[in-house]
C-alpha positions as CSV (number, residue, x, y, z in Angstrom):
1,M,0.0,0.0,0.0
2,H,1.3,3.5,-0.9
3,I,2.5,5.6,2.1
4,Q,0.1,8.4,1.3
5,V,-2.9,6.1,1.2
6,M,-1.7,4.4,4.4
7,T,-1.4,7.7,6.4
8,R,-4.8,8.8,5.2
9,F,-6.4,5.5,6.4
10,I,-4.7,5.7,9.7
11,F,-5.3,9.3,10.5
12,S,-8.8,9.7,9.1
13,S,-10.3,6.4,10.3
14,T,-10.1,7.2,14.0
15,P,-9.6,10.3,16.1
16,L,-7.7,8.3,18.8
17,V,-4.3,9.5,17.5
18,Y,-5.4,13.2,17.8
19,W,-7.1,12.6,21.2
20,Y,-3.9,11.1,22.6
21,A,-1.7,14.0,21.2
22,A,-4.1,16.6,22.6
23,R,-4.2,14.9,26.0
24,E,-0.4,14.7,26.2
25,I,0.0,18.4,25.2
26,H,-2.8,19.5,27.4
27,K,-1.1,18.0,30.5
28,C,1.9,20.3,29.9
29,I,0.2,23.6,28.7
30,D,-2.5,25.5,30.4
31,I,-4.2,27.2,27.5
32,D,-6.4,29.4,29.8
33,A,-3.3,31.1,31.2
34,Y,-2.6,32.9,27.9
35,T,-4.2,36.0,26.5
36,D,-2.3,36.3,23.3
37,F,-0.6,33.9,20.8
38,R,2.9,35.4,21.1
39,S,3.2,34.2,24.7
40,L,1.6,30.9,23.9
41,F,4.0,30.2,21.1
42,S,7.1,31.3,23.1
43,S,6.0,28.9,25.8
44,I,5.6,26.1,23.3
45,A,9.1,26.8,22.0
46,R,10.4,26.6,25.5
47,L,8.6,23.3,26.0
48,I,10.1,21.8,22.9
49,K,13.6,22.9,24.1
50,G,12.9,21.4,27.5
51,Y,13.2,24.7,29.4
52,P,10.8,25.6,32.2
53,S,8.4,28.4,31.4
54,R,7.4,31.3,33.5
55,R,3.6,30.5,33.5
56,G,1.2,28.1,32.1
57,V,3.6,25.2,31.4
58,T,4.1,22.4,33.8
59,S,6.8,19.7,33.6
60,S,7.1,18.5,30.0
61,T,7.6,14.8,29.2
62,L,9.6,13.4,26.3
63,G,6.4,12.2,24.7
64,S,4.8,15.7,24.7
65,R,8.0,17.2,23.2
66,C,8.2,14.5,20.5
67,I,4.5,15.1,19.6
68,L,5.1,18.8,19.3
69,V,8.2,18.4,17.2
70,Y,6.4,15.9,14.9
71,F,3.5,18.3,14.3
72,L,5.8,21.3,13.7
73,A,8.1,19.3,11.3
74,Y,5.1,18.0,9.4
75,T,3.7,21.5,9.0
76,L,7.0,22.9,7.9
77,A,7.6,20.1,5.4
78,G,4.1,20.7,4.0
79,I,4.8,24.4,3.6
80,V,7.9,23.6,1.5
81,L,6.7,20.5,-0.4
82,F,3.1,21.5,-1.3
83,P,3.8,24.7,-3.4
84,N,6.6,22.8,-5.3
85,F,4.0,20.2,-6.5
86,L,5.8,17.4,-4.6
87,P,3.8,14.5,-3.2
88,W,2.5,15.5,0.2
89,T,0.4,13.9,3.0
């Protein structure tokens, strides 16, 4: 089976993957503590680096950092590959 078809089957057939990712990230980031996106994104960057944040971020786990890095890398790769008409998804 082609990799594009396989990822579409896995990620569109069940929301469990997204629920797990959201639960892991929600454990580390208190979204209600932020009033603007700039402070939220700076705290997410500190979470990925493993630094403690000033507010709204509790102890991060390796799993939550890996999930954030995966989603950010996937997004950045899509930004580069999609406009160049390369296979993406």
